[in-house]
VOPAGU-2260 file (C-alpha; in pm, 1 decimal, decimal comma):
REM VOPAGU-2260
SITE   aa  ch    i         X         Y         Z
SITE  MET   A    0    1034,2   -1081,1   -2761,8
SITE  THR   A    1     825,4    -774,2   -2698,6
SITE  GLN   A    2     978,7    -472,7   -2533,2
SITE  HIS   A    3     819,7    -290,3   -2239,8
SITE  THR   A    4     663,1      52,3   -2273,8
SITE  PRO   A    5     954,3     279,5   -2269,1
SITE  GLY   A    6     961,4     614,5   -2064,4
SITE  HIS   A    7     958,8     734,5   -1745,1
SITE  TRP   A    8     675,3     557,9   -1529,5
SITE  ARG   A    9     490,2     690,8   -1240,3
SITE  ILE   A   10     207,6     634,7   -1019,2
SITE  GLN   A   11    -129,1     856,5   -1045,2
SITE  SER   A   12    -397,7     808,0    -783,0
SITE  ALA   A   13    -763,3     776,8    -907,6
SITE  ASN   A   14   -1050,4     854,8    -713,2
SITE  ASP   A   15   -1333,4     583,6    -714,9
SITE  ASP   A   16   -1454,5     307,5    -507,5
SITE  TYR   A   17   -1141,3     114,4    -480,1
SITE  THR   A   18    -789,8     185,6    -383,3
SITE  ARG   A   19    -656,5     228,7    -740,8
SITE  TYR   A   20    -354,7     359,7    -887,2
SITE  GLN   A   21    -295,0     411,7   -1257,4
SITE  ILE   A   22      41,6     343,5   -1386,2
SITE  GLU   A   23     126,2     628,1   -1660,2
SITE  ALA   A   24     444,1     629,7   -1893,4
SITE  GLU   A   25     572,1     961,4   -2014,7
SITE  GLY   A   26     459,2    1023,0   -2344,6
SITE  TRP   A   27     224,0     718,6   -2349,6
SITE  GLY   A   28     -50,6     778,4   -2101,0
SITE  ILE   A   29    -184,5     517,1   -1854,0
SITE  ILE   A   30     -33,1     165,8   -1915,5
SITE  MET   A   31    -205,3       2,6   -1638,0
SITE  HIS   A   32    -443,6      -4,1   -1367,5
SITE  VAL   A   33    -376,3    -144,3   -1010,0
SITE  GLU   A   34    -714,0    -169,2    -829,1
SITE  ASP   A   35    -802,8    -380,4    -522,7
SITE  THR   A   36    -921,1    -298,6    -173,6
SITE  SER   A   37    -631,1    -434,5      13,9
SITE  ASN   A   38    -350,9    -226,1     161,2
SITE  GLU   A   39    -105,6    -358,0     -41,0
SITE  SER   A   40    -214,0    -188,9    -381,3
SITE  GLU   A   41       6,3     135,4    -361,2
SITE  ALA   A   42     316,4     -80,3    -267,8
SITE  ASN   A   43     221,0    -311,4    -545,2
SITE  ALA   A   44     199,6     -16,2    -789,3
SITE  ARG   A   45     565,3     107,9    -675,6
SITE  GLY   A   46     698,3    -233,1    -740,8
SITE  ILE   A   47     550,8    -222,7   -1113,8
SITE  ILE   A   48     689,5     119,3   -1173,2
SITE  ALA   A   49    1046,7       2,5   -1060,5
SITE  PHE   A   50    1055,5    -277,3   -1329,2
SITE  PRO   A   51    1227,8     -70,3   -1580,7
SITE  TYR   A   52    1482,6      16,2   -1344,5
SITE  LEU   A   53    1529,4    -333,5   -1205,3
SITE  LEU   A   54    1566,1    -459,3   -1572,6
SITE  ALA   A   55    1833,0    -198,4   -1645,1
SITE  ALA   A   56    2060,4    -293,9   -1323,4
SITE  LEU   A   57    2030,9    -651,5   -1393,9
SITE  GLU   A   58    2099,3    -634,1   -1761,6
SITE  TYR   A   59    2399,9    -435,2   -1671,4
SITE  ILE   A   60    2517,6    -691,9   -1426,6
SITE  VAL   A   61    2476,6    -991,9   -1628,0
SITE  ASN   A   62    2634,8    -848,4   -1950,7
SITE  TRP   A   63    2929,6    -725,4   -1750,0
SITE  ASP   A   64    3272,7    -698,3   -1947,4
SITE  ALA   A   65    3595,4    -722,9   -1789,1
SITE  ASN   A   66    3708,5    -402,2   -1968,0
SITE  THR   A   67    3409,2    -192,3   -1896,5
SITE  TRP   A   68    3283,1    -310,1   -1573,1
SITE  ASN   A   69    3218,8     -28,8   -1328,6
SITE  PRO   A   70    3082,7    -162,2    -975,8
SITE  LEU   A   71    2966,1     197,8    -893,7
SITE  MET   A   72    2763,7     220,2   -1192,8
SITE  ALA   A   73    2592,3    -123,9   -1084,3
SITE  ARG   A   74    2530,6      17,9    -746,7
SITE  ASP   A   75    2365,6     327,9    -855,9
SITE  LEU   A   76    2112,3     125,1   -1100,0
SITE  ALA   A   77    2020,3    -106,1    -827,0
SITE  ASN   A   78    1985,2     201,5    -589,8
SITE  ALA   A   79    1760,4     379,7    -848,7
SITE  ALA   A   80    1549,0      53,9    -869,4
SITE  ILE   A   81    1537,2      31,1    -490,8
SITE  ALA   A   82    1421,2     378,6    -457,7
SITE  LYS   A   83    1160,8     350,0    -713,0
SITE  ALA   A   84     999,2      39,6    -513,1
SITE  LYS   A   85    1027,8     220,5    -201,8
SITE  GLY   A   86     862,3     491,7    -337,9
SITE  GLU   A   87    1155,0     731,3    -291,2
């Protein structure tokens, strides 16, 4: 399975005729463009940058081990994904 681009992802606004956002990954540059004329494009971009955080939270939850499970860690990972999706 192919891995996603590592690093911290962030949204950059681009100036053109569309509502357009660029997704940048630290150390990689621009990895994706979100272009459309709807009001949802910024929310869509936020959802995209939340992906690595959501993946980390879900992997922690589904790979739990009774000896190492930490519900506070699961909560913190989930809260990080939620914050990214909300643009916080």
